[in-house]
N, C-alpha and C positions, 0 to 999 in steps of 0.2 A: 726692418727692425720693428715690426708691429708685434706687440705683446699685450697680453691681457692685463687688466688693472690689478691683478693679484700678484704680479711679479714684483719682488722687492728690488728697488733700485740699488745699484752697487755703491758702496761707500767709497768716497774718493776725497783726496786732498790735492790741491793744486798750489803751485808756487805763484803768488800774485805778481802781476806785472807792475802794479802801482805801489807796492810796498814790499819790504823784505819779510813777508809773512806767508803762512800757509792758510788756505781757505778750506775749512772742514765743512763740506756740504751736508753731511749727515746731521750736524748740529743745526744747520739752517732749515732743512726740510722738516724738522720736528715742529716748527712754528708756522711755516707757510709753504706753499707750492713753489717749485723750482722749474725754470726752463733752462736747459743746457743748450748752448749754441756752439757746436763744434765748427771751427772755422780755421782758415789760414790767411795770413796777410796778403798772400799772392793770389788768392782764390777770387776769380772774377764773379762767379755766381754768388759767393758770399757777399761781395761788395754790392751787387745789385739788390740782394734781399735785405741788406742791413738797414736801409732807411725805415722799412716797415717794422722790422724787429725793434729798432730803437724807439719808434713811436709807441709800440705796444709796451715796451719796458717802462716808458714814462707813464702811460695810461694806467698800468697795473702795479706801479711801484710800491703801493702799500699792501698788496696782497700776494704778489708773485715776485720771487727773486729770479732775475735773469743772470746767468753766468756764462761768459764766453770761455771756451776751452780750445786753446791752440796746442799744436804739437811740434811741427817742424819750424814754425816761425820763431825768431829770436824775440826776447823780451822787448828789444828796441823796435823791431818791426811790428809786433803786436800793439805796442803803445802808439806807434804812428798810425796804425789802422784805427785804434780807438779815437784818436784825435780827428782823423780825417772824416770819420763817420759819426762824430758827436756821441760816442757811447759813454754813458755814465754808470753803467753797471760793471761789476768786477769782471776782469778777464784774468785767467791764469794760464800758465803753460804746463803741459804734461810732458816733461822732457824725456821720459822713458817710453812714452806711448802706451803705458799700462791702462790709463783711463780710456783711451781710444780703443784699445783691444777689448776691454771689458764691455764697452757699449757697441762693439762691432762696427766701428767707423772705419770704412775703407778709404773714403776720400770725403773732403768737405764739400758742401756743408751738410750737416745733420743736425736736426733739432729734436730734443727729447723732452717730454713733459713728465714731471715727477710730482705726484700729489703730496699734500701735507702728510707726514708720517712716512714718506719714503717709498711709495709705490710707483713703479714705472708704469705710466699710463699709455704712452705711445711714443714712437719715434718715426722721423721722416728722413730717410737718406735723400740727399739732394735738396733738403730744406722743404719749406711749404709756403704756399700762399694763403693757407687756411688757418694760420696760427691763431689769429684773434678769435675766430669762431671756436677753435678747439679749446682755447683757454676758457672761454665762457662756458662751454659745454662740460668740460672735465674738471676744471680747477677752481673756478669761482662760482659755480652754480649753487 
């Protein structure tokens, strides 16, 4: 899912796991960059990569919004995943799979960088170990 920085990210709304609300990301990325973390609570690779993602979300909390996007996981399982991995960024569920289809997520994990203003910068199927470097290069440079 590698795309040029001129591609407009897809507008999406997710049902939040932590509140009975919908998270409108288009509104969020007008003000700051966004990292979408596509995951499932049962995904072992997601669990292995999560400590680094959580650390980066804390390091860049004032400039980059991290958002977890589950699909097959229940809200309860996604919330348990949040607790187990000390995630303090919002996580939402895409119950219809529409967001996953739009971002061409075949299986988790997938990480997507979206610049301020809503441009899709880059995506990594299978996640990435280079996320911190990519955030510094593309989002907060």
